[in-house]
Structure formats: C-alpha cells, structure tokens
N, C-alpha and C positions, 0 to 999 in steps of 0.2 A: 340831483341832489347831492351836492357838495360836502363831505364829509371832512371836516376839520381834524378832530381827534377821536380816538377809541379808547374805550375802557372795558373793564369786566362790569363793574356797580356803577350805576349814577344815582345819586342822593340829592334830591330836590329840597333845598331848606336847610338851614343851620341853626335851627333851635335846639332844642332838647331832645328831641326825637332824631334830628337830623344827625347830630353829633354822634349819639350812641351807633346809628344805623353806620354811618361811614366809618367809624372807628372799628366796629365790629367786622365790618367788610373787608378792611384793610387788614386788619391783624390776622384775618383768615386767610390772607394771601392773594386777594383780588386786588386788581389795580381801580383802584376808586376815584371817582370824581364829586366832590363835594360843592353843589351848587348854589349862590345866595344871590340876593338881589343887593345886599350892602354886605361886605367882608368885614365892616366894622363894628355888626351888630352879633357876630358869631356867638351863642349863650347868650343872647340877651334874656333880661328877666323882664318881661312884658309888663308884667302886674307886680305883686309883692317880691322882693327880693329875699325869699325865704326857701327853704328846702323841708321837707319833711313834716310831721303832725301826724296825727292817728291815720293808720293803714297806709300813708304815705311814706312813713319811714322804713315800713317793711317792704315797700317798694325799691326804695333805694338801697337798702341793704342786701337784697335779691341781685339786685342790678349790678352791685360791687361784688356779691359772691360768685358771680359770673364772669368777672373780669370786665365790665363795663366802667366808666368812669366818672359819673354824677356824683357818688359820694367822695372821691378822690378830691374834686372841685369843691364840694362843701364843705371837707375838712380843712382845705387850704386856704378859704377866704371868709370863714365865719365871724361875723360880728358879737354874736352870740349864741350859746349852743343850750339848751333846755330840754331835760325830759319831762314831757306832758303825761299826766295819769299814773303819776309814781306811786300813787298809794292804792292805786287798784291793781287787777289782776295782770299777770306777765302778758296774756292775750292782746289786751289793749295799750300798754306802755308804747310811747312813742317819743323818738326824738325829733326836735326841731331846730333848724338853723338859721338865725336871721343872717343874712349873708350881704357882703360889700359887692352891689352890684358891678361896678366897675372893675374890682379885681377878679370876680369870677368870671365875666366876660374874657379878660386879658389872659386869666389862666385856662380857661376851655379852647381860647384860640391856638395857646403857646402847645397844648397837649395835640391839637389837631395838625398843625403845622410841622412837629415834631415825627408823625408818623411816616415812615418812608413810603408807603404803597398809596398814601392819599395825597391827591392833588386839591385846590382850590381855585374856583371860577366864580368871578362876579358877572352875574347876566341874569336876565329873566327869561324862563322859559315858557314859551307860549304854544307850543305843539308838542303832541306825541305822535311818532311813527310805529305803526306796527306792521306784521306781515298779514297781508289780505285772507290767507289762507286759513289761518287759525288764530288770527288776534293775538298772536305773542308779541311782547314787545321788543322793538328794533332800535330806535333812535328817538331823541328829543331835538329840537329846534328853537333857538331862543329870538328874542324880538329883533335881532339883525340878520335873522337868516342863517347862522352858522349851526350845523349839524353835528351833533355827538351821538357817536352809535356805542352800544353797549349790549351787555347779554341780560341785563336786569336793570330794573328803575325801582327805587325808594321813594314815594312822593310824600314829604312832612312839610307842609307849607303852612301850616298852624291855621291863624285867622286871616290868612292873606288871599284866598279864592275869593274874587270878586268883594273883597271886604268894603265894608262903608262904615264910616264913624259917625256917632251921632252926638251933638251936645244941644239939648233942646230941640228945637224944631228945625235946627240947622244941620244938615249934614253934608259929608264930602268923602271922597274916596279914600280908602288905606287900611292897611292891614293892622295898623297901630299907630298912634299919635306921632305924627312928623315923618311917617313912610307912606309908600303907595301901596297900594294893593296889587295882586298877582291877577293877570288875567288871558284867558285862552285854554288853561287847562281843566276848567270845569266843562267846558264844550266838547274837549277831546275825549274825557271820561264818559261824559252823557252818550257820545257817539258811541261808543263801546257797547254801551246797554246798561251802564250803570247810573241806578237812581239816586237822587241829590236832594238836599234840603236847605235849610237856611235855620243857622242857629244864632244864638247873642251870647257875648259876655260883655264884662265893664271893669271900670278900673276907678279907684277913688282918685281926689284932689291930691297933688304932692304940695306940701308946704315948706314955707320959707321957716327953719328950726330958730332963726335967731328973733323971729317975731312970736315966739311960742311963749306963754309963763309957766314954765314948769313947775314952779315952787308949789303950788297946791294939789299936782298931780300924784297920782298913786304910781311908784316906782316898781318895775319888774325887772331884777337884774338876771343875769343867767346862772347856770349852775357851778356850784363850789368845785364840785368833783366832777370832771369832764369826760363825756361818752363821745364816742364817734361813729359817723357813718361806715368809713371803709373799715375792713377786718385787718388791713397792712397795718403795720407798726410805724412808729416814728411820727405820729400826727402832730401838727405844730400847736405849741401852747399860745393863744395870743390874749391880747388885754380884749376884755369883753365890754360891749356898749350897753348900757340899759335902755329898756324898752317903756312907755308910760301909758297908763290908763286913762282915758275921758270917759264921758258919757253922753248920750242925747237925753234931751228933757222935752217937756211939754212945749217950750219955744220952737224947739227942732221939729218936733211932730206937727206943730200948728204950720208951720212953712212948708211942711210938704203937704199936708192935707189942702191947703189954700192953693197951692200951684200944681196938682197932681195932673192936672188937666194939660200943662204942658212938657210932660213926660212923654217921649215918644213910644214908649211901652203903652202906656193907657191912652193915648190919643188915638193909637192904631196905626201911626207912621211906621214903625218898626215892628216887623211880621216875626223875626226868629225868636226862638223860644229859649228863655234865659235858665241858668242854673239855680236848680232848687237848693241846693246846699250850700250856696254863696250867693246870697240873693243881693240886690240892691236895697239901699237904706230904704226907698220908697216901697219895695216888697214888704221888708221887714215889719215898717209901721202899718200896713193894710193887713198883711197876715196875722200879726200877734196885737191884736187893738188892744188885749188885757195887760200890756206890758207898757209903764210909762217911761221905760229907759231902756238902752242897748249899748252895751261894752262897744268902745272903740279903741284900738290901740294906736299908738303913736310911736312910729318905726322907725329906725335910722336906715337910710339907703346907701349909708358907705361912710369911711373915717374921714375921707377927706372932702366931704361935701356936708351943708347945712340942710340938704333937701331930706325932708322928712315925709313917710307913707303914713296914710289915715286908714289903718286896716279896718274895715268892716263899714266904711261910708261911701261905698261905689254908688254911683249915681250918673243919671243922664239929662236931669234937669238944667235949664238954661244957666250960663255962668254966672250972671248977677244973682240969682237965687242960691247957688252954690256958695257964694261970698256969705250970704245973710245966714245959712245954714250951719256953716264952719264957724262964722262968729257967735253964733248960738250957744257953742259948746264950751264949758269949762276949761280956762287955760288957753284958748283960741280966740279971746275976744277980739284980738288984735292980728290975728295970725293973718299971712298974706299967702294967696294960691301962688304958686309957682308954674303948675300946670294943673288946668282944669279937668274934672273927671268926664269922662265919657263912656259910650257904648259902643261895641263893635259888633257888626252883624256880618257873618261870613257864610259860605257854602261848606257842606259836609257831605260825606257819602256814609250812609248806615253800613255799619260793618257786618250786617248779617250777609252782605254781597261778598266778603272774605272769606278764605279757607283759616283754620286755625294757626296756620305758617304766617298769615296776614298778607298772602298773594289773592289778588283778585281771582273770583272763578271764573270770569269771563275772558281774562288776558293772561296767560302763562309769561312769568317775568316781571310782571307789574306788581308791586307792594305799596301799601297804604299804611302810615302809622302817624300818630299822633291826633291833634284835635281835627283834622280831615277825616277821623272816624268816629267824630261824636264826643269825645273825651274833654275834660277840662282839667288844666293842672300841669305842672312841669313833670312830675313823677310819673303820673300814668303815660305822658308824651314819650318821656325817656325810654321807659319798660317797652313800649310796644316799637320803638327806635332799634331797640337793642335786638329783639325778636325777629323784626323785619330784616336787619342787616345780616344778623345770623343766617337767616334762611335765603337771603338771596346772594350770601355767598355759597351757600349749599346748592342752589339752583344752578349758579354757574358752574359748580363741580359736578352736576347731575347727580347729587349725594339726597336722600331722602330729608325731608324737612324735620325741624324740630318743634315737636309740639307740647306746649307746656300745659298740663293738665290743673283743673282747679284745685284738686286735692294734695297737689306738689307745691304750691306758691301762690302769693298773690298776683303775680303775673298772669300766672295759668287762669285765676278765677276772672281776672280783667279782662282778658282776651275771652275767654268762655262766655261771659255776660256780654260782651260786644258783638260776638258772632252767631249766638243763640237768642237774642232779645233785640226789638226793635227799639232804637232809641229815639227820642222825640225831644230831649232835653238834654244839655251837657253832662255827662256821666263823670262822677266823681267816686274814686276808691273809697269805700268804709269798711271798718272791721265787721260790721252787721253783714256784710255783703259775703263774707266767707264763712261757710257752715264748720269749717277746718282751722278757725282762728287760734285755737292752742297749738295746734300743732305748727301753724304758720306764722313762729313768733319772730321778731325781729333778731333776737339774740340767737338763733338756731340757724338762719339764711345759710350760714357758709357750711353748716352740716348738711342741710337739704340740698344746694345747688352747686359748690365747688366741685366735686367730683364730676359733675355734669359739665361744668365749664372747661373743666380738664380735659374731658372726654372731646367736647367740640373742637378745642384748639383754642381758647380764650385765655385760660388761666395759665400763666407764665410759671418758669420754676421757682421763682422767688415767692409767689402767692401760695403755690404748691407746698413748698416747705414751711410758710407758717400755719397753713392748715393743718399739715401732718404733726407739728410740734405742740398745736393746740389739742389735737386729738390725743397725742401721746399724754399730755398735762390732766386731760379730763378722764382718762383711763387710770392715770397713777392717784387722783382724788377719789375717785369713785371707789377704788380699792382701799384706798386709806380709810375712807368713811366707815367702811364695813368691818376693818380688822381693828382700829383705835376705840378703844372702850373706856369710858367713864365710871369710877366706883362712886356709889352713892354717900360719900363723905359730906360732912356739914359745909365746907368752904365751898363745893361744887354745887350742892343744892341751894346754899343762900345765894349764891350768885344767878341760879337759873331762877329762882323764885322772884327776885330782885328785879330780872330782867324781863321775864314773859310770864310768871305766875306758876311755872313747872317745876315739879321736882321729880328724882329717880329713885327708885327703892331697891333696885338690884343693878348689876352690871351691865351697862347699855351702851351699844355702839353709836359712835356720832351719825350713822345711817340711820339707825332707828329713832334717834332723838330728832333729825332733821325732818321727818317724816309727820311729827307733831306740828300742827297748824300753827301755833303760836312760837314754835322756834326758828329763828333765821339764821343765816351764817353770821349775822352781826352778834347773834346771842352766843354761838358756838365759839366764837373769837374772844369772848370774856371769860371761857372755862377752858378754852384749848388751843396753846399756842400756835400750832401747826396751821391752824386754821388762816392766821395773820399772813401767811406767805403766798397764799392762793391768789393767783391774777383774777382780776375782777371779772372779766368776760367767762374764765372758766367756772367761778363760783357761781355766778348766775345762772349758767346753763345748768350745771349740774343740781343747783338746789330745786329749779322748776322741774327738771326730770324726775326727780325725788318726790316732791311734792303732789304733782299732779299726774304720777304714773298711772292710776285707774282711769281717769279721763283720757289720758293719751292713749291710753289700749283700746278704749272702747271707740274713739276717734278713728284709730286704725282698723278696727273690724269693720267700720261702716265703709271705708276706703276699699276695702278687699272686696265687700259686696258690688261697690259701684264699679270696680274694674271690670267686673263680668258684663256690663251693659257696654262699657267701651271697647269690648271685643268684638261686639256685633257692629261690622262696619256697614254702612249704608251708601250704595253708588250714589254719585253725584247726579248720575243720569236717571235716576229712578222715576218712573212716571206716578206720582202720587195720584193725580185727578182720575186714575183709572182704579184705584182701589176704593172700591164701594164701601167695604167694610168700616173705612174711616169717617169720622165726623166732617162735614162741609168746612169748618173752621180748620182740623187738622190737615185737610187736603190742601186748602189755601195757604196755611201757614207752611207746610212742609213743601211746597212747591216753590216758596219764595226763599226759604230760610235754607234748605237743602243741607240738613246736618250731616255730618261725617260719620257719626256712630249711634247707636241706641241712647247712650247716655247723654249725648247734647241734645237730640230729639225730644227725652224726657224733660228737659229743662226750659223747653219754649214755652212760654206762656199761651194757655188754652188748648195745650194737649192733655189728655186725658190719661187716667191708668188704662183705660180700654183701648184706647188708641195705640199706646204703648204695646199693649198685649197684642194688637193685631199686626204691627210691624215685627215683632218678634217673633211670632207664629211662621209671617211669610218668609221671613230671612231664614230661619229654621228649614223650612220645606225647600227653599231654593238650595240649602246649603246640602240637604239631602239629593236632591236633583241633581246637584253639580258632581257630589260623590259616585253616584250610579253612573254619572256619565264619564267619569275619570277612570272608573274601574272597567267598564267596557271598551274603552279606549287602551287601556294596560293589556286587557285580554288579546286586542287586535282582532281581525275580522275573522269571522268563523268559516273553514273550509266546508266544501261538500260533504265530505266524509263526516266531519265531525257533526255538520247539522243531521 
C-alpha cells in the first residue's frame, strides 16, 4: 500500500456537512484534507437555494454561535430575508434566507480555500482501510489507487452513496442531476458491521423566468427591517428580490391522478422512503384529498440568472407529464422547464449505530455526518458536520468528545433523536421535536453556546469580544428597566392606552410594565425615549426573558431533573439480552441502540418506565459493588495478625 499523503483528519464530501466538518477540524489545529468528486460544487445547494426556516434557523444560529460558517455564508449571499411566524411566540419565530446559489457556492469555496490548515483534493474515495485488530480507521483509497492516511475520517457523502436518479420510469446513476454517484464506500461500511438502508428525496423543476407571467401572481417581498443569521456585526445590506405565489388546481390534480401509475414511487420501482415533511406533489394530492389547492412559491436562484425554483412541486413523474402539470398552474401557462424534476434514491446508515459524538460504535476514528445519517436539509447536515469535525479533531488530540444534549441546543436535540430512534424516512428538524423550544430560541443561541465554542477553541477573539459587549449591553438594559420609573400622568397613560389598552395608577418601573402581556418594547419606545437607543438584538432577548420568566424557570427545573438520568452511564458492552427483568422489546432495542446513559435509554421508543427502573436499579447495584471493591483495594491485603 503506497501512501501518497498524510493528514490528521480527512473529510469526504464538500457539501454543507463537509464544509463545517473540515473548517472545524482545521481551525482546531488539525491538518485536514477535504475530498470531493468535483471542486466546482463545494457548497452546492442541490435543491432549494434557501437557508433557515422554522427550527432550521435555530440550527444555523447555533452553528454560528459555536464558530461555524453557514450563517456567515447565508448573510453574505442572500436574495431575500424574511422572518417567519413573526406574529407568534419567540419559540417558533424563524429567519429564512433565499440565497444566490452561485454566490453561496463561490463564497463557501473562498472560505475553505482561505483556511491555512485545510487542503482540497478532487477525487472519488472507493475504499476505507482499518486496523484489523480493533477496526480503527487508518486510511482511504481512491479510484486511482492513491492512498491517503489520517487519524480520523468524517464521511459526509449526502445523497451520493449508490445514488440513482428517477424521472418517470427512467433511471440512471447519480448523486444529483448531472453528477455521478459514489460507489464503494457502502460496501466498506457494511463490512465493518454497519447496517444500511435506502432513502429517497426529490427536487422540483427549474423554470425559465422569462416565460413566466408574473402579472397576476401574488408578490412576496423580503422584510423591510433586516435580521441576520450571524451574531457578528457589519452584515451586508443588499437589494432584495421578490418571490411569487401560485397554486395547484383541479387540472393539476387530475393530471397527477391520471398518471400516478407512472410515478416510480407508486409503481414500486423506487423503494427508498421519502420525506414526510417535504413530500412530492403526488404525495400531497393523495394524502390531502380534501384540499383542492396547494401553495407553490416561485423563487429566484440568483441575481444573474433567469432560472426560477418552483418550491413545493417536487415530483418524479415523466417529463412530458411535468410539462403539462406546470402549464396547468396560474402564471405558468407558457413556462419552459430548464431542468426536469427528479427523485434521488441513495444509501444511508441509521444513526443509532453512532455515539453522540457522531463517531461510529464499531470503528474508532470513523465519523458520519449529514444525509448519510438519514437526515434531510442543509441545516441539519451542517449541524452534524460541525459536531463531527469538532470531535474528529478531539479524537486526534486524545481529548474527550463534546456531546451536545437536547436541553442545551437544537443541535443536541437533532443528534439525540438520531442516535436514540430508528429513522425509516428522512429526518427533518421541527420546533415540535424540542420539549425545550422556549429555552432554545434563535435569539439566545449565542448566550447558550458561544462560551462553549470559546472553550472548544472555535470562537476567536473577535467573536468573543462581540459576545462580551452584547452581554454588557443586556446587563445595562436589564438594570435600566428596573430603575427607570414612569409616573401615572395623563400623557403617559394616554399613550399607553392608545397603544395597548393599558394604564398605570402608581409609579411603575419599565420592568414591571414590560411584564404585562400587551406591553412590548415598541410600546415602551412611545413613552420612554431611552428605549429607542437599545440595539434590536438586545431588546428582543431582554423582552423575551422578562415576559416568559415563569415558563423559563419551569423548563430549567425539568432540565435539572433530566440531568440526573444523564449521570447514570450505561456501558457500551452491556449484555442486555441477559437481563431477564427487561421486556423482550427492551432487550432487543437496547442491544441494538446501545444508549450511552439512562437519559438516552428513556427516549428509545418502546421502552417502558418499568424497563428504565430495572436499568436504574441494576446500575445502582453495580455502583455499590464497585464502591465496595474500591474500598477493599484501598485498605490493602489483610496481614495474618490482623486477620
């Protein structure tokens, strides 16, 4: 075996997971190789060129708070910025950016190329080499027989493993339209003992914007007051581009019904399970028969292209049917398809086979991140890539892995769900998946995670200074709200009543006033000029902390209770099959999942409270036995006289 090059960390795949993994490992001091089959598609947005949305924006903000790069890329290349669920509570508010696909790709590559510890290689990896004694990762080999050696490997191959594209009854190999699939890695991972499966995703047709009649379509502009993903200052202010809304109708649905037998999903040709929360238009029509119309958004793909993305119209029906379906839509009667819609079927590896660090349980030094773990979405992939990159670097340095808990972050919720549940369809992050979503808001991601990022080594001096200044501003504003009082004079009450229907009858602090449900900072700005000088990010954080203080305290108490369960560690080599007090289902699932602690075990579907109690009692007894053994060892051997 001829080794051409050596590194600390190798990352296979340069999508959103690969970028975060490689940048994190490199910034933590590891000599890193980022390998991809095409250097021109680093940071490619294979589907919709958009970042964020409900729950996903929380992931992006957390990535940024830790020192990752997705938020910076999105802020630099947006076509439109929009806050979703603005009228709802802070737990579900979300930022979404429509991105310039080409600019995002170029910006991401520039970031990668500017990192001193990071090198790029265009190649297809087909083999993994491990040490035969313990299965620990050793090296990779490409299709030319070139071997690259490293201490740790992060695989972020997305939809490329044995990828197959489907348009109607026709199929071809590929990881995404126009690009080859990746072959060989699946077999190597299976040889290590990892179980694999097939999943499916899809993408809608891209349209020629010059052939769309926008005149009768509903226009959706961006926000007038801009918010950004990154907590760093000096984000660019760019001209925004509108999106447009159209709808399916009876004609569209009739075309789908008449040709459903030609969809490989329904004919049985395509076996992989598709995403529940981002279904194809065929699935929408079949699953929601009571709906006579479905919203579709027409979104730009870039400033310098007329290519438009038809969001919500993913399909794998034959091309000629796609043309008819598009022409049935208002405003698209003469629209021309630049790229047909298609489905992509690919291999994945259920993530219960991973530790919370995203290292495989069977091969030390081997990490998996992104869609290979059964997830869907750029943001979910990037979050996993960041965690895998951090822990690959720590593995090289023989440091303890960083584990993100579900109560600390959406990143932790995502990973905890993946490693404790069996994923049979592409997993998408939702706010409803987090029982702590009021604590895990997008506005406080820096408060929760930037100190950890600093401790890990990813948060640099500039970001740390920005964070400290914001904390100082928060403290000053909280103190000001508690000390500044309003007199119940006619002018104040007139303004308050006109703005929110409130009045005060005695001297009242701004803090007390802001606790009232109907009083917001926007109201306070009308009656107290000092509020006008508070930065937007500061006032949003302070207002939420004040208004939801009771709820936040309750969630923190729940977290303290849960932390006790996480302290009870479960050995990875525990023989659950021999514990007869457990139910048959519990023995089978625990043997397969191998949870790291009692908290993780309690979230495995199918385990009952009685099963958890059995484990708790068993570990308590083992702890007592170990304590006695340690005590005897400390006393030393008994002498004949003492005996």
